[in-house]
C-alpha positions in Angstrom: 102.6 23.5 131.4 99.4 22.6 129.6 99.3 19.6 127.3 97.9 22.1 124.3 100.0 22.4 121.3 101.4 25.7 120.4 100.2 27.2 117.3 103.5 28.9 116.3 105.4 25.6 117.2 105.8 24.0 113.7 103.7 20.3 113.4 106.4 18.2 112.6 108.6 19.1 116.4 105.6 17.9 118.0 104.9 15.3 116.8 108.3 13.3 115.9 110.7 11.8 118.7 114.1 13.9 118.8 115.7 11.0 118.2 114.3 10.0 115.4 117.0 10.0 112.2 117.4 12.9 110.2 116.5 11.2 106.9 113.0 9.8 108.0 112.2 12.5 110.4 109.6 13.7 107.8 108.1 10.0 107.5 108.2 9.4 111.5 106.2 13.0 112.1 103.4 11.9 109.4 102.5 8.7 111.0 102.2 9.8 114.4 99.6 12.4 114.3 97.7 14.8 111.5 99.7 17.6 110.5 98.5 21.2 110.8 100.2 24.6 109.3 101.0 27.6 110.7 98.7 30.4 110.2 100.2 32.6 107.3 100.2 35.9 109.7 101.6 34.1 112.4 104.3 33.0 110.1 105.1 36.3 108.5 105.4 37.6 112.0 108.0 35.0 112.6 109.5 36.0 109.7 109.8 39.8 110.2 111.1 39.3 114.1 113.9 37.1 113.2 114.8 37.9 109.6 118.7 39.5 109.4 119.4 42.7 109.2 120.2 42.7 105.6 116.6 41.3 104.4 114.9 43.6 106.6 112.3 45.9 104.8 114.2 48.8 103.6 117.9 47.0 103.3 117.1 45.5 99.7 118.8 48.5 98.2 121.6 48.3 100.1 121.8 44.6 99.7 121.8 44.3 96.1 123.7 47.6 95.4 127.5 45.2 95.2 127.4 42.8 97.7 125.4 40.3 96.1 125.4 41.9 92.3 125.7 46.0 90.8 128.2 48.7 92.1 127.2 50.9 94.4 129.4 54.2 93.3 129.9 56.7 96.3 132.8 58.6 94.3 129.7 59.4 92.2 130.7 58.3 88.9 134.5 57.8 89.0 134.6 61.6 89.2 137.0 64.1 91.6 136.8 67.7 92.4 140.1 69.4 93.4 143.0 69.6 92.7 145.4 66.7 93.0 149.3 67.3 94.2 151.5 64.3 94.3 155.2 64.9 95.0 157.7 62.3 94.2 158.3 60.7 97.3 158.2 56.9 97.6 155.1 55.5 98.6 155.5 52.9 101.0 153.4 49.4 101.0 153.9 47.8 103.6 152.4 44.5 104.7 150.7 43.1 108.1 150.4 39.8 106.7 149.7 36.9 109.1 152.8 34.0 110.4 154.3 33.7 106.8 154.7 36.7 106.7 157.7 36.6 109.2 158.7 33.4 108.9 162.4 33.4 108.3 165.7 34.9 109.6 166.9 38.5 108.2 168.1 41.8 108.7 165.5 44.7 108.5 167.0 47.6 106.6 166.8 50.8 107.9 165.3 52.6 104.7 162.5 50.2 105.2 162.3 51.2 108.7 162.0 54.6 107.9 159.7 54.2 105.4 157.2 52.5 107.4 157.8 55.0 109.9 157.1 58.2 107.8 153.1 56.6 107.2 153.1 54.9 110.9 149.9 56.0 112.6 151.0 56.7 116.4 148.8 55.5 118.9 149.9 58.2 121.5 150.0 57.6 125.1 149.5 54.1 125.1 152.4 53.2 122.2 154.4 55.8 124.5 153.9 53.2 127.5 155.1 50.6 125.4 158.4 52.2 124.5 159.1 52.9 127.8 158.6 49.5 129.1 160.7 48.0 126.1 163.4 50.6 127.4 163.3 49.6 130.9 163.0 45.9 130.6 164.7 44.8 126.8 162.3 42.5 125.8 158.1 43.2 125.2 155.8 40.7 124.2 153.1 41.9 122.0 149.8 40.3 122.1 147.1 41.0 119.1 145.2 39.5 116.9 146.2 38.0 113.3 146.3 41.3 110.7 145.9 44.2 113.6 149.5 45.4 112.5 151.2 43.9 115.6 154.4 43.4 113.0 154.7 47.1 112.4 154.0 47.8 116.4 156.9 45.8 116.9 158.8 47.7 114.3 157.9 50.9 115.0 158.6 50.2 119.0 162.6 49.1 118.2 162.5 51.8 115.9 161.4 54.4 118.2 164.5 53.7 120.5 166.9 54.5 117.7 167.7 50.8 116.9 169.6 49.9 113.6 169.5 47.5 111.9 167.2 45.1 113.0 167.1 41.5 112.7 164.3 39.3 112.6 164.1 35.9 113.7 162.6 32.7 112.5 159.5 32.0 114.3 159.7 28.7 115.4 162.8 29.8 117.2 162.7 27.2 120.5 161.5 29.6 123.5 164.8 28.8 125.6 167.3 29.3 122.9 166.5 33.0 121.8 169.9 34.5 121.4 172.0 31.9 122.9 175.3 33.1 123.9 177.3 31.4 121.7 174.7 33.1 118.7 176.8 34.9 115.7 176.9 38.2 116.9 175.4 40.7 113.6 175.6 43.4 115.3 172.1 44.4 115.7 170.6 46.0 118.2 167.1 45.6 117.6 165.5 42.2 117.2 162.5 41.2 116.0 160.5 37.7 116.8 157.2 37.7 115.0 154.4 34.9 115.7 156.5 32.9 117.8 155.5 29.3 117.8 154.1 27.7 120.8 152.2 24.5 122.1 151.7 23.0 125.3 154.6 21.0 124.8 156.4 24.4 124.0 155.4 27.4 125.9 156.7 30.4 126.7 157.7 30.9 129.9 159.1 33.8 132.5 162.3 32.1 133.1 162.7 31.9 129.5 162.6 35.6 129.2 164.5 36.4 132.5 167.5 34.5 130.3 166.8 36.1 127.4 167.1 39.8 129.0 170.5 39.2 130.6 171.9 38.2 126.9 170.3 41.4 125.2 171.4 43.3 128.5 174.9 42.0 127.5 174.6 43.4 123.9 173.3 46.3 125.0 169.9 45.1 123.0 166.1 44.7 122.8 163.5 42.7 121.5 160.0 42.6 120.7 158.2 39.3 120.5 154.6 39.1 119.0 152.6 36.3 119.3 148.7 35.6 118.9 145.8 35.6 121.3 146.0 32.2 121.5 149.7 31.8 122.3 150.8 29.6 125.2 152.6 31.6 127.9 153.9 30.5 131.5 153.7 33.6 133.9 154.4 35.9 131.2 151.9 38.8 130.8 151.9 40.2 127.1 150.7 43.5 126.3 147.6 43.8 124.1 148.2 45.5 121.0 145.2 48.3 120.0 145.5 49.0 116.5 144.8 52.9 115.8 141.5 53.7 114.4 141.2 53.3 110.4 140.5 56.9 109.9 144.3 57.6 111.6 145.8 54.7 109.9 144.2 56.6 106.3 145.3 59.6 106.7 148.9 58.8 107.8 149.3 56.7 105.1 147.8 59.7 103.0 150.2 62.5 104.5 153.2 60.3 102.8 152.3 61.1 99.3 149.6 64.1 98.9 149.1 67.4 100.1 146.4 68.6 102.9 144.1 70.1 100.3 143.7 66.9 98.5 143.8 64.4 101.4 140.6 66.8 102.7 138.8 66.4 99.1 139.6 62.6 99.0 138.6 62.1 102.9 134.9 63.5 102.2 134.2 61.4 100.0 131.1 59.4 100.5 133.4 56.0 99.6 135.8 57.1 101.8 133.0 58.0 104.9 131.5 54.4 103.9 135.1 52.8 104.2 135.5 53.6 107.6 132.6 53.0 109.0 133.4 49.6 108.1 136.0 49.1 110.7 138.5 48.0 108.5 141.8 46.3 109.4 145.1 48.4 109.3 146.5 46.3 106.2 143.4 47.1 104.4 143.1 50.6 105.0 146.6 50.9 104.0 146.1 49.2 100.5 143.2 51.7 100.4 145.3 54.7 101.0 147.6 53.5 98.2 143.9 53.2 95.8 143.0 56.3 97.0 146.4 58.0 96.0 146.1 56.5 92.8 142.9 57.7 92.1 144.0 61.1 93.0 146.6 60.9 90.1 144.3 59.6 87.8 145.9 56.2 87.6 142.6 54.3 89.6 139.2 54.1 88.5 136.5 55.3 90.3 134.9 52.1 90.0 138.0 50.4 92.0 137.7 52.6 94.7 134.0 51.9 95.5 134.5 48.2 95.2 137.8 47.8 97.1 136.0 47.5 100.9 134.1 44.5 99.3 137.3 43.2 98.0 138.6 43.6 101.0 136.0 42.0 102.7 136.0 38.9 100.3 139.4 38.3 100.3 139.2 38.0 104.2 136.6 35.6 104.0 138.3 33.6 101.5 141.4 33.6 103.5 139.3 32.2 106.4 138.4 29.3 104.6 141.6 28.9 103.1 143.6 28.1 105.9 145.1 25.2 107.1 143.2 23.8 109.9 146.2 24.1 112.4 145.5 28.0 111.9 141.9 28.1 111.6 140.5 24.9 113.2 137.0 23.1 111.2 135.1 23.9 114.5 136.2 27.8 114.5 135.5 27.6 110.5 132.1 25.9 111.4 131.1 28.8 113.9 131.9 31.5 111.2 129.1 29.7 108.9 126.8 29.7 111.7 127.4 33.2 112.5 126.7 33.9 109.0 123.4 32.6 109.4 122.5 33.7 112.8 124.2 36.8 112.6 122.7 39.3 115.0 121.4 37.0 117.4 121.9 35.1 120.0 125.6 33.9 120.5 124.4 30.7 122.3 122.3 29.6 120.6 124.9 30.5 117.3 127.3 28.4 118.9 125.1 25.4 119.9 124.0 25.0 115.9 127.7 26.1 115.0 128.9 22.3 116.2 126.0 20.6 114.9 127.7 21.8 111.4 131.2 21.3 113.0 129.5 17.2 113.2 128.6 16.8 109.9 131.6 18.5 108.2 133.9 16.5 110.1 131.9 13.7 109.2 132.2 14.8 105.8 136.4 14.8 106.2 136.9 11.8 107.9 133.9 9.6 108.3 136.0 7.4 110.5 137.1 10.2 112.9 134.4 11.5 115.6 133.4 15.2 115.9 134.5 15.7 119.8 133.2 18.9 120.6 135.2 20.3 123.5 132.9 21.3 126.5 134.6 24.1 127.6 137.6 25.9 127.0 136.3 28.5 124.4 136.7 31.9 124.9 134.2 34.2 123.5 136.0 37.4 122.9 138.7 35.5 121.2 136.5 33.7 119.0 134.7 36.9 118.2 138.0 38.7 117.4 138.9 36.4 115.0 135.7 36.8 113.4 136.1 40.0 113.3 132.5 40.2 115.1 131.2 42.1 118.2 129.2 40.7 121.6 126.5 42.7 122.7 123.4 42.8 124.7 120.0 43.6 123.0 116.3 41.8 123.7 115.3 39.5 121.1 111.7 38.7 120.3 110.1 35.8 121.0 106.2 34.6 121.2 106.4 35.8 125.1 107.8 38.9 124.5 111.1 40.2 124.4 113.6 38.8 125.8 117.2 39.8 126.7 120.1 38.1 124.7 123.7 38.0 124.4 124.2 38.7 121.0 126.7 38.1 118.3 127.1 40.4 115.2 129.4 41.0 112.3 131.1 43.9 112.5 130.7 44.5 108.5 126.9 43.4 107.8 128.0 43.0 104.5 130.0 39.8 105.9 127.2 36.9 106.2 126.3 37.5 102.2 129.8 37.3 101.4 130.7 34.3 103.3 128.1 32.3 102.6 128.3 33.2 98.6 132.5 32.0 99.5 131.2 28.7 101.0 128.7 27.6 98.9 130.6 28.6 95.7 134.1 28.1 96.6 133.7 25.0 98.8 131.3 22.6 97.0 132.7 19.7 99.0 131.1 21.1 102.1 127.6 21.4 100.3 126.6 18.0 101.7 127.0 18.8 105.2 125.7 22.0 104.8 122.3 21.0 103.2 121.8 18.5 105.9 122.2 21.2 108.7 119.6 23.4 106.9 117.5 20.1 107.4 118.0 19.5 110.5 117.3 23.5 111.3 114.1 23.6 109.4 112.8 21.2 111.9 113.7 22.9 115.0 111.1 24.3 117.1 112.2 27.8 117.6 110.9 30.3 114.8 114.1 32.2 115.0 116.4 28.8 113.9 113.3 28.3 111.4 114.0 31.8 109.7 117.5 31.5 109.9 117.5 28.4 107.9 115.3 30.3 105.4 117.6 33.3 105.3 120.4 31.3 104.7 118.7 29.2 101.9 117.8 32.6 99.9 121.3 33.8 100.2 122.2 30.2 98.3 119.7 30.5 96.2 120.9 34.1 94.6 123.9 32.4 94.7 123.4 29.4 92.8 119.3 29.5 92.1 119.2 25.8 90.5 121.4 24.0 93.1 120.1 25.6 95.8 115.8 24.8 94.5 117.5 21.2 93.7 119.1 20.6 97.3 116.8 22.4 99.7 114.0 24.1 98.5 112.3 22.1 96.3 112.5 19.1 98.9 111.4 21.3 101.7 108.3 22.3 99.0 107.7 18.8 98.4 107.2 17.8 101.9 103.8 16.2 102.9 104.6 18.1 106.3 103.5 22.1 106.6 107.0 22.6 108.5 109.1 22.7 105.8 107.1 24.1 102.8 106.7 27.0 105.6 110.2 27.5 105.7 110.3 27.2 101.9 107.6 29.6 101.6 110.3 32.0 103.7 113.1 31.1 101.8 111.7 31.8 98.3 110.2 34.9 99.7 113.7 36.4 101.0 115.3 34.9 98.1 112.8 37.4 96.1 113.6 40.5 98.6 117.5 40.4 97.8 116.9 40.1 94.2 117.0 36.7 93.1 115.7 36.7 89.8 112.7 34.0 88.4 111.1 33.9 91.7 107.9 35.1 90.6 107.4 32.8 87.5 108.2 29.6 90.2 105.7 30.7 92.0 103.0 31.2 88.6 104.1 28.0 87.2 103.6 25.9 90.8 100.1 27.9 91.2 99.2 25.4 87.9 101.1 22.4 89.0 99.7 19.1 89.3 101.3 18.3 93.2 99.2 20.5 95.7 102.3 20.7 97.9 104.0 22.8 95.6 101.2 24.4 95.0 100.4 25.3 98.6 104.2 26.9 99.0 103.3 28.9 95.1 100.2 30.3 97.3 101.6 31.0 100.1 104.3 33.1 99.2 102.4 34.9 96.4 100.6 36.4 100.3 104.3 37.8 100.9 105.7 38.9 97.5 102.4 39.9 96.2 102.6 43.6 97.1 105.1 44.5 94.3 102.7 42.9 91.6 99.6 42.5 93.0 97.5 42.1 89.8 99.8 39.3 88.4 99.6 37.8 91.7 95.6 38.0 92.2 95.6 36.5 88.9 97.9 33.5 89.7 96.0 33.0 93.0 93.0 33.1 90.8 94.8 30.0 88.4 95.5 27.9 91.5 91.9 28.2 92.9 90.8 27.2 89.7 93.1 24.7 89.9 91.9 22.9 92.7 88.6 22.4 90.7 90.2 20.0 88.8 92.2 17.8 91.4 92.0 14.4 92.1 90.9 13.6 95.3 93.5 12.2 97.6 93.6 8.5 99.0 91.9 10.5 102.5 89.1 11.6 100.5 90.4 15.4 100.4 92.7 18.0 98.1 96.1 18.4 100.7 94.0 18.1 103.8 91.3 20.9 102.5 94.3 23.2 103.5 94.7 24.9 99.4 91.5 27.1 100.4 92.2 28.1 103.7 95.8 29.1 102.4 94.6 30.9 99.4 92.3 33.2 102.3 95.1 33.9 103.8 97.4 35.3 101.4 94.4 37.0 100.3 94.6 38.4 103.6 98.0 39.4 104.0 97.7 41.3 100.4 94.4 43.5 101.7 97.0 44.0 104.7 99.8 44.9 102.8 101.3 48.1 101.4 99.5 47.3 97.6 96.2 47.1 100.0 94.2 49.5 97.7 94.9 48.1 94.5 94.3 44.6 95.9 90.9 45.6 96.5 90.0 47.1 93.9 91.3 44.1 91.9 89.1 41.7 94.1 85.9 43.9 93.5 86.8 43.5 89.6 87.3 40.0 89.7 84.6 38.8 92.4 81.4 40.0 90.6 81.8 37.5 87.8 83.7 34.8 89.1 82.0 32.2 91.9 85.3 31.1 92.6 86.9 34.4 93.2 83.6 36.1 95.2 84.2 32.8 97.8 88.0 33.8 98.0 87.4 37.2 98.4 85.1 36.9 101.2 86.9 33.9 103.3 90.3 36.7 102.7 88.3 39.7 103.6 86.8 38.6 106.9 90.2 37.2 107.8 92.0 40.4 107.5 89.1 42.1 109.5 89.9 40.3 112.4 93.4 41.4 112.4 94.8 43.9 114.5 98.0 45.1 115.4 100.7 43.1 116.5 97.8 40.5 117.0 97.0 41.8 120.0 93.5 40.5 121.1 91.9 44.1 122.2 94.3 45.8 119.5 92.8 47.9 116.9 91.8 46.3 114.2 93.6 46.9 110.9 91.2 47.3 108.1 89.0 49.6 110.5 92.2 51.6 110.8 92.3 51.4 107.0 88.5 52.6 106.7 89.0 55.5 108.9 92.2 56.6 107.3 90.3 56.5 103.3 87.2 58.8 104.8 89.8 61.3 105.1 91.0 60.8 101.6 90.4 60.6 98.2 91.0 57.0 97.8 87.9 54.9 97.1 88.8 51.8 99.4 85.7 52.9 102.1 83.4 52.4 99.9 84.9 49.2 98.9 84.9 48.0 102.3 81.4 48.8 102.8 80.5 47.2 99.9 82.1 43.8 100.7 81.0 43.7 104.4 77.3 44.4 103.1 78.2 41.4 100.5 79.0 39.3 103.4 76.2 40.6 105.7 73.9 39.2 103.2 75.5 36.1 102.4 74.1 33.4 104.5 77.8 31.2 104.5 79.3 34.5 105.5 76.8 36.2 107.9 77.7 35.0 111.2 81.4 35.3 110.6 80.8 39.2 109.6 78.6 39.9 112.5 81.5 38.4 114.6 83.8 40.9 113.1 81.9 43.5 113.8 81.1 42.5 117.2 84.6 42.4 117.7 84.9 45.7 116.2 82.5 47.7 118.7 84.0 46.4 121.4 87.6 47.7 120.5 86.0 51.0 119.7 85.5 51.9 123.5 88.0 54.9 124.4 89.2 55.3 120.8 87.5 58.1 119.5 88.7 58.0 116.1 87.4 54.0 115.8 84.1 55.0 116.7 83.2 57.7 114.5 84.6 55.7 112.0 82.7 52.8 112.7 79.5 54.8 112.8 79.9 55.8 109.7 80.4 52.0 108.5 77.8 50.8 110.5 75.2 53.6 108.4 76.4 52.3 104.9 75.5 49.2 106.1 72.0 50.2 106.7 70.4 50.9 103.5 67.5 48.8 103.8 65.0 47.7 107.0 66.1 44.4 106.9 70.0 45.4 107.2 69.1 48.1 109.8 66.9 45.5 111.9 70.2 43.4 111.7 72.7 45.8 112.8 70.2 47.0 115.3 69.6 43.9 116.8 73.3 43.3 116.9 74.2 46.4 118.8 70.9 46.2 121.2 72.4 42.4 122.6 76.1 42.9 121.9 77.6 42.8 126.2 80.2 43.9 127.4 83.3 43.1 129.2 81.3 42.5 132.6 77.9 41.1 130.5 76.3 44.5 130.6 75.5 46.9 127.5 78.2 48.6 126.3 78.1 52.1 126.3 79.7 52.6 122.6 77.2 50.0 121.2 74.6 52.2 122.7 76.2 55.2 120.9 76.4 53.7 117.8 72.5 52.2 118.1 71.7 55.9 118.4 73.7 57.3 115.6 72.2 54.6 113.2 70.1 55.9 110.2 65.9 56.3 111.4 63.6 54.7 108.6 
């Protein structure tokens, strides 16, 4: 590999040693070599390539419709059409709780079992096979993740065998002492032990089950033991419990109270369709059924039903972080936070950065205790199952092209937003470690990592703008290095995209700031969010341009190394290539005539835009030429404006060479592209109004060499199409 620096790699990564302390990384990098900013066009491409799915273009309405604010009325404002038929049967509420739900011994009454059976969604042949195995072997170990309905499944296995009453055993019972011979015989034929406590010193062994089977046989009794995915088992084959589909669970619960006509009407509601698409847990689906029944009876509002899915998700996230470390280890909580930041990203990268966060959180929890990270032993499937996430393979964009990666994503795309909000506002003690972690991510050499640092801070800013600004964004924006400032740009742009208030006002104020670093961040961010308010954005850029005239030169003799002018031109370039390009062009034409500063800025931004091609391909189609061709077929006056700016550039000694270079590349790109060639012929004709201009264009076409050094045919055809004197 050559020794040249990668222009897409942040400068501080090329300069500073990896071992530099985090608190002095900026100073160390600044002392080694001059810093250079990444091009705005390349930075925007990185942003769009690696932005989370919830912040991609087109996701804003969905994002702000309930997750971070607002209400999404999937029930039509609370109305329900159709007859409601609710009978007098008792509605059954049954839980799918964690270990605490089954922590003590006692008898489960027959009425409770019958009520659960009435709304149990039978999974079909798989469940029948479990019933048969329990009947033959008398004891069955059922394994499944927490909140998967494994307790209800165990009760229904015993119920299918007609066993009543059922006795529940304490989960802390030693495996070797289950149902000892001297135990009082209560007459129970069915026994349930939920979430048996096991560890390395107290595993559940095969010999324990053999002895238990003998004792059960003498009593003509049966037992189901439920365990979690990480239970310590020795030579014991646990049967995996797969809960039925949420749609089946919901229908089974509704049938206990409603007639088929009302059920059909409820299931057809958009909010129900959306709920079922999010793969909720059985306990959440059971509770949702209660909400729907109450809604059908007029006791629950439409807004409550609309918001139920989000409330259930918030409860799940809160439960994760309220769990004791003995139930959910700090390392796994760190992984959940990292997955929220890197949702839909490569799993290996997410696991890598989560361990860095774990080390910082462990230091906060106990600075005397080293953060020991197990090198092996982490089961990907179980980890993602606990996180309610999925693993899959897909292409990940890189600077070398798409690369196949194993990725991880939350099953519910709202989880990352809810989780980050909960950590930031519900657990402020985690903030110092989280801020240090984000600062570390911002210095990473990988565009994906830096982008996810930005998107994470954007969510934090939406949740608590003052704290996010003070703790993260402003330190990045005030950095002497361009890398952290670019991350600040993306954080502000994404914060605005997801509906964070006051971002444009912050940028407008920074455009007139005495601090050139803040002004640079504001200028670059305006280039990204400006299409929403092009007139106001260009006014702010004009303010920044004129503010530069009043700046005092810094110690090096320049003003921020002369990069403010480049940043202004690049932001104008982005605006000219945005969805608001026609309005931006009109505003530039209006202001550049009477304002010399805006005249230079317009020329530099316009010529920069003219050099851009689709996805940056060297021989790709020029975006501005395509814009010109398109405007020739529409009433939009953009073609005249583009022609005027190009003609002005050609007649200006400061911009002529660059304009001729642009036209040369456009001519070469038109070979084999009839639409581009005809548009270019029209443009060159408009640039040859008088004789000096015609001679200039004619000379360009006559002397333009092709790829092999010979005259290019397209240049000859364009030359022939020029108007004669």
